[in-house]
VEXDREN-2710 file (C-alpha; in Angstrom, 1 decimal):
% VEXDREN-2710
k/r/px/py/pz
1/MET/-10.7/-10.7/-7.4
2/PHE/-7.8/-11.1/-5.4
3/GLN/-9.1/-8.1/-3.1
4/MET/-12.3/-9.8/-2.5
5/GLN/-11.5/-13.7/-3.1
6/GLY/-7.9/-13.9/-2.2
7/ALA/-5.9/-16.8/-2.9
8/SER/-8.0/-18.1/-5.3
9/ALA/-8.1/-15.4/-7.5
10/TYR/-4.0/-15.0/-7.4
11/LYS/-2.2/-15.8/-10.5
12/LYS/1.3/-16.3/-10.7
13/ASP/2.3/-15.4/-14.1
14/LEU/3.3/-12.9/-16.8
15/THR/2.2/-14.0/-19.9
16/ASN/-1.4/-12.5/-19.6
17/THR/0.3/-9.7/-18.5
18/LEU/2.5/-9.3/-22.2
19/LEU/-0.4/-10.5/-24.4
20/LEU/-2.4/-7.3/-23.0
21/VAL/-0.5/-4.8/-23.3
22/ARG/0.4/-6.2/-26.5
23/HIS/-3.2/-6.2/-27.4
24/LEU/-3.1/-2.8/-26.0
25/GLN/-0.4/-1.6/-27.9
26/HIS/2.0/-1.4/-25.4
27/PRO/0.6/1.5/-23.5
28/GLU/3.3/1.0/-20.9
29/THR/5.9/2.2/-23.5
30/LYS/4.7/5.6/-23.9
31/PHE/5.0/7.8/-20.9
32/LYS/7.9/7.6/-18.1
33/SER/7.7/5.6/-14.9
34/ILE/8.3/4.8/-11.8
35/HIS/7.9/1.5/-9.5
36/VAL/7.3/0.8/-6.4
37/ALA/7.5/-2.6/-4.3
38/GLY/7.9/-3.9/-0.6
39/THR/6.0/-5.4/2.2
40/ASN/4.7/-2.1/3.7
41/GLY/4.6/1.6/2.6
42/LYS/4.5/1.2/-0.9
43/GLY/0.7/3.8/-0.6
44/SER/2.3/6.3/1.1
45/THR/5.2/6.3/-0.7
46/SER/4.4/6.2/-4.3
47/SER/1.6/9.1/-3.2
48/MET/4.3/11.0/-1.5
49/ILE/6.7/10.8/-5.0
50/ALA/3.0/11.5/-6.9
51/SER/2.6/14.6/-4.9
52/ILE/6.2/16.1/-5.1
53/LEU/6.0/15.8/-9.0
54/GLN/2.4/17.3/-8.8
55/GLU/4.0/20.3/-7.3
56/ALA/6.4/20.8/-9.9
57/GLY/3.8/21.2/-12.2
58/TYR/4.0/17.6/-14.0
59/LYS/1.4/15.7/-15.1
60/VAL/1.2/12.1/-13.0
61/GLY/-0.3/9.3/-12.8
62/LEU/-0.8/7.5/-9.9
63/TYR/-1.7/3.5/-9.7
64/THR/-2.0/2.4/-6.2
65/SER/-3.9/-0.7/-4.5
66/PRO/-6.2/-1.7/-3.2
67/HIS/-8.6/1.1/-3.3
68/LEU/-10.9/2.0/0.3
69/LYS/-13.8/3.3/-1.2
70/ASP/-13.9/3.4/-5.2
71/PHE/-12.2/0.9/-7.6
72/ARG/-11.4/4.3/-9.5
73/GLU/-9.0/5.3/-6.5
74/ARG/-6.7/3.1/-7.5
75/ILE/-6.0/5.0/-11.3
76/ARG/-5.4/8.7/-10.4
77/ILE/-4.1/11.8/-13.0
78/ASN/-3.2/14.9/-11.1
79/GLY/-5.4/12.8/-8.0
80/GLU/-8.3/12.7/-10.2
81/MET/-9.8/9.8/-9.8
82/ILE/-10.3/7.6/-13.4
83/SER/-13.9/8.3/-15.1
84/GLU/-16.6/5.6/-15.1
85/ASP/-16.9/6.2/-18.8
86/PHE/-13.4/5.4/-19.3
87/VAL/-13.8/2.7/-17.1
88/VAL/-17.1/1.1/-18.7
89/ASP/-15.7/2.4/-22.4
90/PHE/-12.3/0.3/-21.5
91/VAL/-14.0/-2.8/-20.0
92/ALA/-16.8/-2.9/-23.4
93/HIS/-14.1/-3.0/-25.7
94/ASN/-12.1/-5.3/-24.5
95/LYS/-14.0/-7.5/-23.3
96/SER/-14.3/-10.2/-25.5
97/PHE/-10.2/-10.2/-24.7
98/PHE/-10.7/-10.2/-21.1
99/GLU/-12.5/-13.5/-21.5
100/ALA/-10.7/-15.4/-24.4
101/ASN/-7.6/-15.2/-22.3
102/GLN/-9.6/-15.3/-18.8
103/LEU/-7.9/-12.5/-17.8
104/SER/-7.9/-11.7/-13.7
105/PHE/-9.3/-8.6/-12.0
106/PHE/-5.9/-7.1/-11.3
107/GLU/-4.5/-7.9/-14.6
108/MET/-7.7/-5.8/-16.2
109/THR/-6.8/-3.4/-14.2
110/VAL/-3.4/-2.7/-14.5
111/GLY/-4.2/-2.7/-18.1
112/LEU/-6.7/0.0/-17.8
113/ALA/-4.1/2.3/-15.7
114/PHE/-1.5/1.7/-18.5
115/ASP/-3.7/2.6/-21.2
116/TYR/-5.3/5.7/-19.0
117/PHE/-1.8/7.0/-18.8
118/ALA/-1.0/7.1/-22.2
119/LYS/-4.3/8.3/-23.5
120/GLY/-3.7/10.9/-20.9
121/GLN/-0.5/11.6/-21.7
122/VAL/1.2/12.1/-18.4
123/ASP/4.0/13.2/-17.8
124/VAL/5.4/10.6/-15.2
125/ALA/3.4/7.7/-13.7
126/VAL/4.3/6.2/-10.4
127/ILE/2.9/2.8/-10.6
128/GLU/2.7/0.6/-7.4
129/VAL/3.2/-3.4/-7.5
130/GLY/-0.2/-5.0/-6.1
131/MET/1.9/-8.1/-4.6
132/GLY/5.7/-9.4/-4.5
133/GLY/6.8/-7.5/-8.0
134/ARG/8.7/-11.1/-9.9
135/LEU/5.2/-12.0/-11.1
136/ASP/3.4/-8.6/-10.2
137/SER/1.7/-7.7/-13.3
138/THR/3.0/-4.3/-13.4
139/ASN/6.2/-5.3/-14.0
140/VAL/6.2/-5.0/-17.6
141/ILE/7.3/-1.3/-17.0
142/THR/11.1/-0.6/-17.5
143/PRO/11.1/2.6/-15.2
144/LEU/13.4/5.7/-14.6
145/VAL/14.2/4.7/-10.9
146/SER/12.5/1.1/-9.3
147/VAL/12.0/1.6/-5.4
148/ILE/11.8/-1.3/-3.0
149/THR/10.1/0.2/0.5
150/ASN/10.7/-3.0/2.6
151/ILE/10.8/-6.6/3.7
152/GLY/8.2/-8.1/6.0
153/PHE/5.8/-11.2/6.7
154/ASP/3.1/-11.0/4.2
155/HIS/1.0/-12.9/1.3
156/THR/3.4/-15.6/2.6
157/GLN/1.8/-18.7/0.7
158/PHE/2.5/-16.7/-2.4
159/LEU/6.1/-15.0/-2.0
160/GLY/8.0/-17.4/0.4
161/ASP/8.3/-17.9/4.4
162/THR/11.6/-16.5/4.8
163/LEU/12.9/-13.0/4.7
164/PRO/15.8/-13.8/1.7
165/LYS/12.3/-15.5/-0.2
166/ILE/10.3/-12.7/0.4
167/ALA/13.2/-10.4/-1.0
168/THR/14.1/-11.6/-4.1
169/GLU/10.6/-12.0/-4.9
170/LYS/10.5/-8.0/-4.7
171/ALA/13.8/-7.4/-5.8
172/GLY/12.6/-8.9/-9.3
173/ILE/11.2/-4.8/-10.2
174/ILE/14.8/-4.1/-10.6
175/LYS/15.9/-3.8/-14.2
176/SER/19.0/-3.6/-16.6
177/ASN/21.1/-0.5/-15.9
178/VAL/17.7/1.1/-14.1
179/PRO/18.6/2.8/-10.3
180/VAL/17.3/1.1/-7.2
181/VAL/16.5/2.7/-4.1
182/ILE/15.9/0.2/-0.9
183/GLY/14.2/2.2/2.1
184/GLU/14.5/-0.1/4.4
185/TYR/17.2/-3.1/5.0
186/SER/18.0/-5.9/7.6
187/GLU/21.3/-8.8/7.1
188/GLU/18.9/-10.8/6.0
189/THR/17.7/-9.1/2.8
190/LYS/20.4/-6.8/1.7
191/PRO/22.7/-9.5/0.1
192/VAL/19.8/-10.1/-1.9
193/PHE/19.4/-6.7/-3.1
194/VAL/23.4/-6.5/-3.7
195/ALA/23.2/-9.3/-5.9
196/LYS/20.3/-9.1/-7.9
197/ALA/21.6/-5.3/-8.6
198/LYS/25.0/-6.5/-9.6
199/SER/23.6/-8.6/-12.1
200/GLU/21.2/-6.9/-13.5
201/ASN/24.2/-3.5/-13.6
202/ALA/22.0/-0.7/-11.4
203/GLN/23.1/1.3/-9.1
204/ILE/21.8/0.5/-5.6
205/TYR/20.9/3.2/-2.2
206/PHE/19.9/2.2/1.4
207/ALA/17.7/5.1/2.2
208/GLN/17.4/4.3/5.6
209/ASP/21.5/5.0/6.0
210/ASN/20.2/8.7/5.2
211/SER/20.0/11.6/7.7
212/GLU/16.5/12.5/8.8
213/VAL/14.2/13.9/7.3
214/THR/12.6/17.2/8.5
215/TYR/10.4/18.3/6.5
216/GLU/6.6/18.0/7.9
217/CYS/4.1/16.0/6.5
218/ALA/0.5/15.7/5.8
219/LEU/1.0/11.7/6.7
220/LEU/1.2/11.1/10.5
221/GLY/2.0/8.0/11.3
222/ASP/5.9/6.7/12.7
223/TYR/6.0/4.4/9.9
224/GLN/6.1/7.5/7.4
225/VAL/10.2/8.8/9.0
226/HIS/11.4/5.6/6.7
227/ASN/9.0/6.0/3.9
228/LYS/10.3/10.4/3.7
229/LYS/13.6/8.6/3.6
230/THR/13.2/6.4/0.7
231/VAL/10.7/9.2/-1.3
232/LEU/13.7/12.2/-0.9
233/GLN/16.4/9.7/-2.5
234/ALA/13.9/8.4/-5.5
235/ILE/13.5/12.2/-5.7
236/GLU/17.0/13.1/-6.2
237/LEU/17.6/10.3/-8.9
238/LEU/14.6/11.8/-10.3
239/GLN/16.6/15.3/-10.4
240/SER/18.1/14.6/-14.1
241/GLN/14.8/14.2/-16.1
242/PHE/12.7/16.2/-14.2
243/ASN/12.8/20.5/-12.6
244/ILE/12.0/19.3/-8.9
245/GLU/13.0/22.1/-6.4
246/GLU/13.2/22.3/-2.8
247/LYS/10.0/24.0/-2.3
248/HIS/8.3/21.3/-4.7
249/VAL/9.6/19.0/-2.1
250/LYS/8.4/20.4/0.8
251/LEU/5.0/21.6/-0.9
252/GLY/4.6/18.1/-1.8
253/PHE/4.8/16.4/1.6
254/LYS/2.7/19.2/3.1
255/ASN/-0.1/18.5/0.2
256/VAL/0.2/14.7/-0.3
257/ILE/-3.6/14.0/0.9
258/GLN/-4.8/17.0/-0.9
259/ASN/-2.8/16.0/-3.6
260/THR/-3.9/12.0/-4.1
261/GLY/-6.8/11.4/-2.1
262/LEU/-4.8/9.1/0.3
263/LEU/-6.2/8.1/3.3
264/GLY/-6.1/5.8/6.0
265/ARG/-2.4/5.9/7.2
266/TRP/-2.8/7.0/11.1
267/GLN/-5.7/8.8/10.4
268/ILE/-6.7/11.0/12.7
269/LEU/-11.1/10.4/12.9
270/LYS/-11.9/12.3/16.3
271/GLN/-9.8/14.4/19.0
272/LYS/-12.0/13.7/22.2
273/PRO/-12.2/10.7/22.3
274/PHE/-8.6/10.5/20.1
275/THR/-9.2/8.2/17.4
276/VAL/-7.5/6.6/14.6
277/CYS/-7.8/4.1/12.0
278/ASP/-4.7/2.9/10.1
279/THR/-4.3/0.0/7.3
280/ALA/-1.9/-1.2/8.9
281/HIS/-2.4/-5.6/8.6
282/ASN/0.7/-7.4/8.6
283/SER/2.9/-8.0/11.9
284/HIS/6.1/-5.8/10.4
285/GLY/3.2/-2.4/9.9
286/LEU/1.4/-3.5/13.0
287/LYS/4.1/-3.7/15.7
288/ILE/5.0/0.4/14.4
289/VAL/1.2/1.8/14.7
290/LEU/0.9/-0.2/17.9
291/ASN/4.0/0.8/19.2
292/GLN/2.8/4.9/18.5
293/ILE/-0.3/4.4/20.1
294/GLN/1.4/3.5/23.3
295/LYS/3.3/7.0/23.2
296/HIS/-0.2/8.4/23.5
297/HIS/-1.8/9.7/27.1
298/PHE/-5.2/8.2/27.7
299/GLU/-7.2/6.3/30.1
300/THR/-8.5/3.6/28.2
301/LEU/-7.5/2.1/24.9
302/HIS/-10.2/0.5/23.1
303/ILE/-9.6/-1.7/19.8
304/VAL/-11.9/-1.9/16.9
305/LEU/-10.6/-5.4/15.2
306/GLY/-11.6/-7.2/12.0
307/VAL/-9.1/-9.6/9.9
308/VAL/-9.4/-11.2/6.8
309/ASN/-9.7/-15.4/6.8
310/ASP/-6.0/-16.0/5.8
311/LYS/-4.3/-14.0/8.1
312/ASP/-2.1/-15.5/10.2
313/LEU/-3.1/-14.4/13.4
314/ASP/-0.3/-16.3/15.6
315/SER/1.9/-13.5/14.2
316/ILE/0.2/-10.6/14.4
317/LEU/-1.8/-11.4/18.0
318/PRO/0.7/-11.5/20.5
319/LEU/1.4/-8.0/19.2
320/PHE/-1.6/-6.0/21.0
321/PRO/-2.2/-5.0/24.1
322/LYS/-3.6/-7.6/27.0
323/ARG/-5.1/-3.8/28.6
324/ALA/-7.3/-2.9/26.4
325/ASN/-11.4/-3.4/25.2
326/TYR/-11.4/-4.6/22.3
327/TYR/-14.8/-4.7/19.8
328/PHE/-14.1/-7.8/17.6
329/CYS/-15.8/-7.4/14.3
330/LYS/-16.0/-9.0/10.8
331/PRO/-15.4/-6.7/7.2
332/ASN/-17.9/-6.3/5.3
333/VAL/-16.1/-9.0/2.4
334/PRO/-16.4/-12.5/1.3
335/ARG/-12.9/-13.4/2.7
336/GLY/-13.6/-11.3/6.3
337/LEU/-13.0/-13.5/9.3
338/ASN/-15.7/-14.5/11.4
339/PRO/-15.6/-12.3/15.0
340/GLU/-16.4/-15.1/17.1
341/ILE/-13.4/-17.0/14.8
342/LEU/-11.3/-13.8/15.8
343/GLN/-12.8/-13.4/19.7
344/LYS/-12.0/-16.7/20.7
345/LYS/-8.1/-17.0/18.9
346/ALA/-7.5/-13.4/20.7
347/ILE/-8.9/-14.9/24.5
348/GLU/-5.5/-17.3/23.9
349/PHE/-3.8/-14.1/23.9
350/GLY/-5.1/-12.3/26.7
351/LEU/-7.0/-10.2/24.4
352/TYR/-11.3/-9.5/25.7
353/GLY/-13.6/-8.0/24.3
354/GLU/-17.2/-8.3/22.7
355/VAL/-18.2/-9.1/19.6
356/PHE/-20.2/-7.2/16.6
357/ASN/-22.1/-7.9/13.9
358/SER/-20.7/-5.3/11.8
359/VAL/-17.1/-2.5/12.3
360/SER/-20.0/0.3/12.1
361/GLU/-21.9/-0.9/15.1
362/ALA/-18.5/-2.1/17.0
363/TYR/-16.9/1.1/16.4
364/ALA/-20.4/3.3/17.5
365/GLU/-20.6/0.5/21.2
366/ALA/-16.6/1.9/21.2
367/LEU/-17.8/5.6/21.3
368/ASN/-20.3/4.8/23.1
369/LEU/-18.3/3.5/26.0
370/ALA/-15.4/5.8/25.7
371/ASN/-14.6/8.8/27.9
372/TYR/-12.5/12.4/26.2
373/SER/-9.8/11.3/26.9
374/ASP/-9.0/7.9/25.9
375/PHE/-8.0/6.4/22.8
376/ILE/-9.9/4.1/20.2
377/TYR/-7.9/2.4/17.5
378/ILE/-10.0/1.2/14.3
379/GLY/-7.4/-1.6/12.2
380/GLY/-6.2/-4.5/11.4
381/SER/-7.4/-5.0/7.9
382/THR/-7.7/-2.1/5.2
383/PHE/-11.3/-3.5/4.2
384/VAL/-12.4/-2.6/8.1
385/VAL/-10.6/1.3/7.8
386/ALA/-12.5/1.5/4.5
387/GLU/-15.8/1.0/6.4
388/ILE/-15.2/3.9/8.7
389/VAL/-13.4/6.9/6.7
END
C-alpha cells in the first residue's frame, strides 16, 4: 500500500480503476461529486466544503487520504466513518476480482468509497485526489466543480521536477465544461491551468485574487487563509445545484472538525507549554507552518521531528530554525527514516538534538524539558502526527 510502502505501490495508470468501476457497475455515476487536487490543503479544503454542505442539510460523502489512526477515516458520510462490516463485506465479495487484476491498495480503496457513497445514496461526495490528478484513481469521476488548491514540490519522482510539470499532472482533473477553481497560482503554473481549461472549455476561477475571508474557522493554521478563499469560490459555483445560505457557510467553517473529524492541522494539544502538531511535510507547507511558529512568543522552541525515507531533506531542513532543541525520531511505519540518519543530515544545516527510539519517547522528553513559557512543535510527517493525536 502506498502509505506504508511508498514508491513500489504506485501505479501510473487508470486501467485498473476503469476495470474496477465497471465491475462495480459504475457507482461513481450514481452521486454528484466535487473533485479536489493540489499539493497542500486538499484535506482541509475538502473537509470545509463537506462541512458547509452538511450544515445546509445535505447527505455528504467525504473521501480523503491518508488516515491518521484508522483506515476508515478516509471514507465518511456526514462525518461518520464507514463501518467495519461494510469494509469486510466489500473485500470478501470482490476479493477474487482484486487478486485477478492485481489492484493496488489505493485502487481498491477508491472503489470501496464510490460503492459506499452510491449505496448510501449521498446527495454529493467530496473526493480528494490521492496524488497528482491526471492518473490518480479518483480521476474517473465527472464532478460538478474541480478544485486545485496549490502547486508545490512533492512526489517529484512521480509528478515531475518542475512546477509546470507538476501543475500539468494536477490539471489533469479539469474536465470538459466543468468549472475549475484554482486556489493559488504562480507565474509558472497559471499558464498551464489556463491552457488546460481552455482546451476543455472549462470556466476557470482564481480564488487567490478574491478578497479576504472573515468567517471564523475551527482550522487555525495560517495556510487556511488560502484554503478558505478556495472553499468560498467553490461554494459560490455550487449555489446553482444546492441551497446554501450564509449561515450554512458560517457554521460549516466553525464546525468543520466536529462535522468531518479532521485532525492534525495546526492542532493545539496543550496551552502550557504551547504545543502544536501539524501534518505539513513538504517545503511549501512547512514554510508556512514554521513562519507561524515564529509569530508566537516563547522562551525555547522544542521540535519533535520525524520523516519518511523518501523525503528530500535538502529541501526541507534549511527551513527549520537553528535556535531550537530537536528531538529526532522515526515514525512507526516501514517507510520511516532512521533517526540517526536524520540527525546526521540535520547537523549539516546547524540543527542539533538527541535521537529517540519512538515518537512518543521524543514527545515525552520534550514535555519533560520544556517550561510553561516554551513552544513544542511535533511534525515532519503525517505518520509522526498520527502517533500523537
